[in-house]
C-alpha positions as CSV (number, residue, x, y, z in Angstrom):
1,M,-24.7,0.8,28.4
2,M,-24.3,-2.0,25.8
3,Q,-22.0,-5.0,26.2
4,E,-18.4,-3.8,26.3
5,R,-15.1,-5.6,25.7
6,D,-12.2,-5.8,28.1
7,L,-9.9,-2.7,28.4
8,P,-6.4,-2.3,29.9
9,P,-6.4,-1.9,33.7
10,S,-6.0,1.9,33.8
11,W,-8.7,2.4,31.2
12,A,-12.5,2.7,31.7
13,W,-15.6,2.7,29.7
14,A,-17.8,5.8,29.7
15,R,-20.9,7.0,28.1
16,F,-20.4,9.5,25.2
17,G,-22.5,12.0,27.3
18,D,-19.9,11.7,30.1
19,V,-17.0,12.8,28.0
20,A,-18.6,15.2,25.6
21,K,-21.4,17.7,25.2
22,I,-23.6,18.0,22.1
23,E,-24.5,21.7,21.6
24,S,-27.6,22.6,19.7
25,N,-27.5,26.2,18.8
26,L,-29.4,26.9,15.6
27,V,-29.1,30.4,14.1
28,D,-30.4,32.3,11.1
29,P,-27.7,32.1,8.4
30,S,-28.7,35.4,7.0
31,D,-26.9,37.0,10.0
32,H,-23.6,35.1,9.2
33,Q,-23.2,35.5,5.4
34,D,-19.4,35.4,5.4
35,A,-19.1,32.5,7.8
36,P,-17.6,29.2,6.7
37,H,-20.2,26.6,5.9
38,V,-19.6,22.9,6.6
39,A,-22.0,20.2,5.4
40,P,-21.7,16.4,5.5
41,N,-20.4,16.4,1.9
42,H,-17.5,18.5,3.0
43,I,-16.1,15.7,5.1
44,E,-14.3,12.7,3.7
45,S,-15.8,9.4,4.9
46,G,-13.9,7.5,7.5
47,T,-10.8,9.7,7.6
48,G,-11.9,12.9,9.4
49,V,-10.4,15.0,6.5
50,L,-12.1,18.3,5.8
51,L,-12.7,18.8,2.0
52,P,-12.9,22.1,0.3
53,Y,-15.9,24.2,1.6
54,T,-17.2,27.8,1.0
55,T,-19.3,30.3,2.8
56,I,-22.9,30.7,3.8
57,R,-23.2,33.3,1.1
58,S,-21.6,31.2,-1.7
59,D,-23.8,28.2,-0.8
60,K,-26.9,30.4,-0.8
61,V,-27.9,28.9,2.6
62,T,-31.3,29.9,3.9
63,S,-32.4,27.3,6.5
64,P,-31.2,27.5,10.1
65,K,-27.7,26.2,10.9
66,H,-25.7,25.3,14.0
67,T,-22.7,27.4,15.0
68,F,-19.4,25.8,15.9
69,R,-16.2,27.1,17.3
70,P,-12.5,26.1,17.2
71,G,-11.7,22.9,19.0
72,Q,-15.1,21.3,18.5
73,I,-15.9,18.1,16.6
74,V,-18.5,18.5,13.9
75,Y,-20.2,15.1,13.6
76,S,-22.7,14.1,10.9
77,K,-25.8,12.4,12.3
78,I,-27.2,11.6,8.9
79,R,-26.1,8.2,7.5
80,P,-23.8,7.6,10.4
81,Y,-22.4,4.5,8.7
82,L,-20.4,7.0,6.5
83,A,-18.3,8.0,9.6
84,K,-18.1,11.7,8.9
85,A,-16.6,13.8,11.6
86,V,-14.1,16.6,11.6
87,L,-12.1,18.4,14.4
88,V,-12.2,22.1,13.4
89,D,-9.8,24.9,14.2
90,F,-12.0,27.7,13.1
91,A,-15.5,29.1,13.7
92,G,-18.4,28.7,11.3
93,L,-21.8,27.2,10.7
94,C,-22.7,23.6,10.0
95,S,-25.7,21.8,8.7
96,A,-28.6,21.1,11.0
97,D,-27.9,17.4,10.2
98,M,-24.7,17.7,12.1
99,Y,-23.8,17.9,15.8
100,P,-21.2,20.4,17.2
101,V,-19.6,18.4,19.9
102,S,-17.4,19.8,22.8
103,S,-15.1,17.2,24.1
104,R,-14.2,17.0,27.8
105,I,-11.3,14.7,27.1
106,D,-8.6,14.9,24.4
107,A,-10.6,16.2,21.5
108,S,-8.4,14.5,18.9
109,Y,-8.8,11.2,20.7
110,L,-12.5,11.5,20.8
111,H,-12.6,12.5,17.1
112,R,-10.6,9.4,16.2
113,W,-13.0,7.3,18.1
114,L,-16.0,8.8,16.3
115,I,-14.6,7.8,12.9
116,S,-13.3,4.4,14.0
117,P,-14.8,1.2,12.5
118,E,-15.8,0.0,15.9
119,F,-17.8,3.2,16.8
120,T,-19.3,3.3,13.3
121,E,-20.6,-0.2,13.8
122,L,-22.0,0.7,17.2
123,V,-23.7,3.9,15.9
124,S,-25.1,2.1,12.9
125,E,-26.8,-0.4,15.1
126,N,-28.5,2.5,16.9
127,Q,-29.5,4.6,13.9
128,G,-33.2,5.4,13.4
129,R,-35.2,5.1,10.2
130,T,-34.3,3.2,7.1
131,L,-35.0,5.7,4.3
132,L,-32.6,8.3,5.6
133,P,-30.8,6.8,8.6
134,K,-29.6,9.1,11.4
135,V,-28.6,8.8,15.0
136,N,-30.5,11.0,17.4
137,Q,-29.0,12.9,20.3
138,D,-30.5,10.6,23.0
139,A,-29.0,7.5,21.4
140,L,-25.6,9.1,20.7
141,V,-25.0,10.2,24.3
142,Q,-25.5,6.6,25.5
143,L,-23.0,5.1,23.2
144,P,-19.7,3.8,24.9
145,V,-16.3,5.4,24.7
146,P,-13.1,3.6,25.8
147,V,-11.3,6.1,27.9
148,P,-7.5,5.8,28.7
149,P,-5.7,8.0,31.2
150,L,-5.5,11.5,29.9
151,R,-1.7,11.5,29.3
152,E,-2.1,8.2,27.4
153,Q,-4.8,9.9,25.3
154,H,-2.2,12.5,24.3
155,R,0.3,9.8,23.5
156,I,-2.2,7.9,21.4
157,T,-3.3,11.0,19.4
158,A,0.4,11.9,18.8
159,K,1.1,8.4,17.5
160,L,-2.0,8.4,15.4
161,E,-1.2,11.8,13.9
162,S,2.3,10.5,13.0
163,L,1.0,7.3,11.4
164,T,-1.9,9.1,9.7
165,T,0.5,11.7,8.1
166,R,2.6,8.9,6.7
167,S,-0.5,7.1,5.5
168,R,-1.9,10.2,3.9
169,R,1.4,10.8,2.0
170,A,1.3,7.2,0.7
171,K,-2.3,7.7,-0.3
172,E,-1.4,10.9,-2.2
173,A,1.3,9.1,-4.0
174,L,-1.1,6.3,-4.9
175,D,-3.7,8.8,-6.0
176,A,-1.2,10.2,-8.5
177,V,-0.6,6.8,-10.1
178,P,-3.7,6.6,-12.4
179,D,-2.8,10.0,-14.0
180,L,0.9,8.9,-14.4
181,L,-0.2,5.6,-16.0
182,E,-2.5,7.4,-18.4
183,Q,0.3,9.8,-19.4
184,F,2.5,6.8,-20.0
185,R,-0.2,5.1,-22.1
186,Q,-0.7,8.2,-24.2
187,S,3.1,8.7,-24.7
188,V,3.4,5.0,-25.8
189,L,0.5,5.4,-28.3
190,A,2.0,8.6,-29.7
191,A,5.4,6.9,-30.1
192,A,3.8,3.9,-31.8
193,F,2.2,5.9,-34.6
194,R,5.3,8.0,-35.1
195,G,7.1,4.7,-35.8
196,D,9.4,5.2,-32.7
197,L,8.4,1.9,-31.1
198,T,9.4,-0.1,-34.1
199,V,12.7,1.5,-35.0
200,A,14.7,-1.6,-34.0
201,W,12.2,-3.9,-35.7
202,R,12.5,-2.0,-39.0
203,E,16.3,-2.4,-38.8
204,K,16.0,-6.1,-38.3
205,T,13.2,-6.5,-40.9
206,P,14.1,-4.3,-43.8
207,D,12.4,-6.2,-46.6
208,V,8.7,-5.6,-46.0
209,E,5.9,-4.7,-48.4
210,P,5.4,-0.9,-48.2
211,A,2.2,0.6,-47.0
212,E,1.5,2.1,-50.5
213,V,1.2,-1.4,-52.0
214,L,-1.1,-2.4,-49.1
215,L,-3.3,0.7,-49.9
216,Q,-3.5,-0.2,-53.5
217,R,-4.9,-3.6,-52.6
218,I,-7.3,-2.0,-50.1
219,R,-8.6,0.5,-52.7
220,A,-9.2,-2.3,-55.2
221,E,-11.0,-4.4,-52.6
222,R,-13.0,-1.4,-51.4
223,R,-14.2,-0.8,-55.0
224,R,-15.0,-4.5,-55.6
225,R,-17.2,-4.6,-52.5
226,W,-19.0,-1.4,-53.6
227,E,-19.7,-2.9,-57.1
228,E,-20.8,-6.2,-55.5
229,A,-23.3,-4.3,-53.2
230,E,-24.6,-2.1,-56.1
231,L,-25.1,-5.1,-58.4
232,A,-27.0,-6.9,-55.7
233,K,-29.3,-3.9,-55.3
234,M,-30.0,-3.6,-59.0
235,R,-30.7,-7.3,-59.4
236,A,-33.1,-7.2,-56.5
237,K,-35.0,-4.6,-58.4
238,G,-35.1,-6.7,-61.6
239,K,-32.6,-4.6,-63.5
240,V,-30.0,-6.0,-65.9
241,P,-27.1,-3.6,-65.7
242,G,-24.4,-2.9,-68.2
243,D,-21.1,-1.4,-67.0
244,R,-22.0,2.4,-67.1
245,W,-23.1,2.3,-63.4
246,K,-19.6,1.5,-62.4
247,A,-18.6,5.1,-63.2
248,K,-20.7,6.3,-60.2
249,Y,-18.0,4.9,-57.8
250,E,-16.4,7.8,-55.9
251,E,-12.7,7.3,-55.0
252,P,-11.8,8.8,-51.6
253,E,-10.1,12.1,-51.7
254,P,-6.3,11.9,-51.7
255,V,-4.6,13.0,-48.5
256,D,-3.0,16.5,-48.5
257,V,0.3,15.7,-46.8
258,S,1.8,19.2,-47.0
259,E,1.1,19.9,-43.4
260,L,1.4,16.4,-42.0
261,P,4.5,15.1,-40.2
262,E,6.9,13.0,-42.1
263,L,6.5,9.2,-41.7
264,P,9.1,6.5,-41.5
265,E,10.2,4.9,-44.8
266,G,7.6,2.5,-46.0
267,W,4.7,4.2,-44.3
268,A,2.0,6.3,-46.0
269,W,-0.9,8.6,-45.2
270,A,-4.5,7.6,-46.0
271,T,-7.9,8.8,-45.1
272,S,-10.1,6.6,-43.0
273,A,-12.5,6.5,-45.9
274,E,-10.0,4.5,-47.9
275,L,-9.7,2.0,-45.1
276,L,-13.4,1.5,-44.4
277,S,-16.0,-0.4,-46.5
278,F,-19.0,0.5,-44.4
279,V,-19.8,3.4,-42.0
280,T,-23.1,4.0,-40.2
281,S,-24.6,5.2,-37.0
282,G,-26.7,3.2,-34.6
283,S,-30.4,2.9,-34.3
284,R,-32.7,5.4,-32.7
285,G,-35.7,4.8,-30.6
286,W,-35.0,1.2,-29.7
287,A,-36.0,1.6,-26.0
288,E,-39.3,-0.1,-26.9
289,F,-37.3,-3.2,-28.0
290,Y,-35.4,-3.5,-24.7
291,S,-35.6,-7.0,-23.2
292,D,-34.2,-9.0,-20.3
293,A,-32.6,-11.5,-22.7
294,G,-31.5,-11.6,-26.3
295,P,-28.9,-9.8,-28.5
296,L,-26.7,-7.2,-26.9
297,F,-27.4,-3.5,-27.5
298,I,-24.1,-1.6,-27.3
299,R,-24.5,1.9,-25.8
300,I,-22.1,4.8,-25.3
301,G,-21.5,3.6,-21.7
302,N,-19.9,0.5,-23.0
303,L,-17.0,2.6,-24.5
304,E,-14.1,4.0,-22.6
305,H,-11.4,6.6,-23.2
306,H,-8.4,4.6,-21.9
307,T,-8.9,1.4,-23.7
308,I,-10.3,0.0,-27.0
309,E,-11.9,-2.9,-25.1
310,L,-15.6,-2.8,-24.6
311,D,-16.9,-2.6,-21.1
312,L,-19.8,-5.0,-21.1
313,S,-20.4,-5.0,-17.3
314,D,-23.6,-3.0,-17.9
315,R,-25.5,-5.0,-20.5
316,Q,-28.7,-4.1,-22.2
317,C,-30.5,-6.7,-24.3
318,V,-32.9,-6.0,-27.2
319,T,-35.2,-7.9,-29.5
320,P,-34.4,-6.0,-32.7
321,P,-37.1,-5.2,-35.2
322,P,-37.1,-7.2,-38.5
323,G,-35.9,-5.7,-41.7
324,A,-33.0,-3.5,-42.9
325,E,-32.8,-1.3,-39.8
326,G,-31.9,-4.2,-37.7
327,S,-29.3,-5.6,-40.1
328,R,-27.8,-2.2,-40.8
329,T,-26.7,-1.7,-37.2
330,R,-25.6,-5.2,-36.4
331,V,-21.9,-5.5,-35.5
332,E,-19.4,-8.0,-36.8
333,P,-16.1,-9.0,-35.2
334,G,-13.4,-6.5,-36.2
335,D,-15.8,-3.5,-36.4
336,V,-14.5,-0.3,-34.9
337,L,-17.0,1.7,-32.7
338,I,-16.7,5.4,-32.1
339,S,-18.8,7.6,-29.8
340,I,-20.3,10.5,-31.8
341,T,-22.4,12.4,-29.3
342,A,-21.8,13.9,-25.8
343,D,-18.4,12.3,-24.8
344,V,-17.1,12.1,-28.4
345,G,-14.0,10.2,-29.5
346,M,-14.2,7.0,-27.4
347,V,-13.2,4.1,-29.5
348,G,-13.9,0.3,-29.1
349,I,-13.3,-2.8,-31.1
350,V,-15.7,-5.7,-31.5
351,R,-14.0,-8.9,-30.6
352,D,-14.8,-12.5,-31.6
353,G,-17.4,-14.2,-29.4
354,I,-19.5,-11.1,-28.8
355,G,-22.5,-12.9,-30.4
356,E,-25.4,-11.0,-32.0
357,A,-25.1,-7.3,-31.1
358,Y,-26.3,-3.9,-32.3
359,V,-25.2,-0.3,-31.7
360,N,-27.4,2.7,-30.6
361,Q,-27.6,6.1,-32.2
362,H,-24.7,7.6,-30.1
363,I,-22.2,5.2,-31.7
364,A,-20.7,5.1,-35.2
365,L,-20.0,1.6,-36.6
366,A,-16.9,1.7,-38.9
367,R,-16.1,-1.6,-40.8
368,P,-12.5,-1.8,-42.2
369,V,-12.0,-3.2,-45.7
370,S,-9.8,-5.8,-44.2
371,R,-10.1,-7.2,-40.7
372,E,-6.3,-7.2,-40.6
373,L,-6.5,-3.4,-40.2
374,S,-9.1,-3.4,-37.4
375,E,-7.0,-3.3,-34.2
376,Y,-4.3,-1.0,-35.7
377,L,-7.0,1.4,-36.9
378,A,-8.9,1.3,-33.6
379,L,-5.7,2.0,-31.7
380,F,-4.8,4.9,-34.0
381,L,-8.2,6.4,-33.6
382,S,-7.9,6.2,-29.8
383,T,-4.5,8.0,-29.8
384,P,-4.8,11.5,-28.3
385,T,-2.1,12.8,-30.7
386,G,-3.6,10.8,-33.7
387,G,-7.1,10.0,-34.6
388,K,-8.7,11.0,-31.4
389,H,-7.3,14.5,-31.7
390,Q,-8.9,14.8,-35.1
391,L,-12.2,13.4,-34.0
392,V,-12.5,15.7,-31.0
393,G,-11.4,18.7,-33.1
394,A,-14.2,17.9,-35.6
395,N,-16.8,18.1,-32.9
396,R,-19.2,20.8,-34.2
397,G,-21.5,20.8,-31.2
398,V,-22.0,24.0,-29.3
399,T,-24.8,23.2,-26.8
400,K,-24.7,19.5,-27.8
401,A,-21.6,17.7,-28.8
402,G,-21.7,15.6,-32.0
403,L,-19.8,14.1,-34.9
404,G,-21.1,13.3,-38.4
405,L,-20.3,10.2,-40.4
406,Q,-18.2,12.4,-42.7
407,D,-16.0,13.2,-39.7
408,I,-15.4,9.5,-39.2
409,T,-14.3,9.0,-42.8
410,S,-12.1,12.1,-42.9
411,V,-9.5,11.1,-40.4
412,K,-6.0,11.1,-41.7
413,V,-4.3,7.8,-40.7
414,A,-0.6,7.0,-40.5
415,V,-0.6,3.6,-42.2
416,A,2.4,1.3,-41.5
417,P,3.3,-1.7,-43.6
418,L,1.0,-4.6,-42.7
419,R,3.7,-6.6,-40.9
420,E,4.8,-3.6,-39.0
421,Q,1.2,-2.9,-38.0
422,A,1.1,-6.4,-36.4
423,E,4.3,-5.6,-34.5
424,I,3.0,-2.3,-33.3
425,V,-0.2,-3.9,-32.1
426,A,1.8,-6.7,-30.3
427,Q,4.0,-4.1,-28.6
428,L,1.0,-2.0,-27.5
429,Q,-0.7,-5.1,-26.1
430,R,2.4,-5.8,-24.0
431,F,2.5,-2.2,-22.7
432,S,-1.2,-2.4,-22.0
433,E,-0.6,-5.6,-19.9
434,R,2.1,-3.8,-17.9
435,I,-0.2,-0.8,-17.3
436,R,-3.0,-3.1,-16.2
437,F,-0.6,-4.9,-13.8
438,L,0.5,-1.6,-12.3
439,S,-3.0,-0.4,-12.0
440,E,-4.1,-3.6,-10.2
441,A,-1.1,-3.5,-8.0
442,R,-1.9,0.1,-7.1
443,S,-5.5,-0.9,-6.2
444,K,-4.2,-3.7,-4.0
445,V,-1.8,-1.5,-2.1
446,E,-4.6,1.1,-1.7
447,S,-6.8,-1.5,-0.2
448,Q,-4.0,-2.8,2.1
449,L,-3.4,0.8,3.2
450,G,-7.0,1.2,4.1
451,D,-6.9,-2.1,6.1
452,L,-3.7,-0.8,7.8
453,D,-5.4,2.4,8.8
454,R,-8.4,0.5,10.3
455,S,-6.0,-1.9,12.1
456,V,-4.1,1.1,13.6
457,L,-7.3,2.6,14.9
458,S,-8.4,-0.7,16.3
459,K,-5.1,-1.1,18.2
460,A,-5.4,2.4,19.5
461,F,-8.7,1.8,21.2
462,R,-7.6,-1.5,22.6
463,G,-4.6,0.0,24.3
464,E,-2.1,-1.7,22.0
465,L,-0.7,1.3,20.0
466,V,1.4,3.0,22.7
467,P,2.8,1.7,26.0
468,Q,0.9,2.2,29.2
469,D,2.6,4.2,32.0
470,P,1.8,3.0,35.5
471,T,2.3,6.5,36.9
472,D,-0.6,7.9,34.8
473,E,-3.8,8.8,36.6
474,P,-6.3,6.0,36.0
475,A,-9.2,6.9,33.7
476,S,-11.7,6.1,36.5
477,L,-10.5,9.1,38.5
478,L,-10.7,11.3,35.5
479,L,-14.3,10.2,34.8
480,D,-15.2,10.7,38.5
481,R,-14.1,14.3,38.2
482,L,-15.9,14.8,34.9
483,R,-19.2,13.5,36.4
484,A,-18.7,15.6,39.5
485,E,-18.2,18.7,37.5
486,A,-21.3,17.9,35.4
487,T,-23.4,17.6,38.6
488,D,-21.8,20.3,40.8
489,P,-24.0,23.4,40.6
490,T,-21.1,25.6,41.9
491,G,-19.0,24.6,38.9
492,K,-16.0,24.0,41.2
493,K,-13.5,21.4,40.2
494,P,-12.6,18.7,42.7
495,K,-9.0,18.7,43.9
496,R,-6.6,16.1,42.6
497,G,-4.5,13.8,44.8
498,K,-0.8,14.7,45.1
499,R,0.3,11.6,43.2
500,H,-1.4,12.9,40.1
501,A,-0.8,16.6,40.4
502,A,1.4,16.6,37.4
503,A,-1.3,15.1,35.2
504,T,-2.2,17.2,32.2
505,A,-5.5,19.2,32.4
506,H,-8.4,17.3,30.9
507,T,-9.7,20.0,28.7
508,S,-8.8,19.9,25.0
509,D,-8.0,23.5,24.3
């Protein structure tokens, strides 16, 4: 047996094979169609928790499987570093990549040892192969197990069960936090674009330019930019235009407000087309231009649902082709990006400092007439009850999701006065910071909870979790009996001394 650490006086080290029996009993699953089927993926790593499972029939199992019975430990020999073992209270079949284990000591105690960090480290050192690591039976039976007196085993498992239950409840509460934060984020966004967040601000700031005046300026600027672009095209072709070409300009369709909710005083409805000077989709077939360095190529994976900030942790660089195709899809600070295929409706904003960057074909690039509108518009488009609802509703895909550029320009936007837009953005940024703080705090507590669980297991197997009782039968005597039973061909159990007649039976039924 490998090098072992010191144990309390009444404890003893044993081989796994001394305290448990691995039972190999492969059967044809066709004879057990309605039996529960447990595979490694049905066990949570490191916790011993059994996840939802189905039956042999439902999983369409055809290869031989082991049978297991109530009270056994089902241990995954594949990738042992994942620490997957479960103590079952029902009969069924398990993967051939698992060992049904019958414990000869407290089964719950042995189960906890099998998922402990200490045992996981030991078994990982003895796993074979590197492509698909596994621990074979011969290696497993030689691994050490710290064995306390039987009655102390029961006290340890009872204490662990109590602490684990509390830990599990805490984890369940932590698991609920992300959804609660997302619900809070969505409710804040909805309130922002109803004008509810800025009620007090409007009372304190009554004399502001109404949104309709802002929209008049935006419409004029939008037309000016169109004329400027058209004039440049004609001059590039050597044409000397008059003024008749200006009649080709198409004003965006006015908004039908008959079925839209009423807005606060000073607000106005507008289509996104009125607010945008340029809309395009990204470039196709740029895989051949991928490179290890150079400009950034923004892909759909860089957009997220719960924020308008780009996630650039996964960066792809390109060497863009020369010409109009490259310049068409190059982003500028203030551009709003929208996913238009697959997972439609994710929105991001291009910040200062991004450098030279382009978008791919799964993203629409929408450039506001005025950069002052960018963040407000991006936030509105990302709001589940606002622009996002309209974008997702416009998805015409059946087998393949997708939005057209017309969908991007047809969104009805609740436009606040410009000063109020700035206030809304500032308040949403403060809420976003609070949500981020709470999310990070949750992650920290979750990590601390995991550390605490591991610390508790470590204390349990060092004899520090529950008090030792000097009247308990020493583990050495228990192990002597187990070894005698394993070698006695008559199967008779040796008699116990009078002092320990009251000790609990060593079987784990």
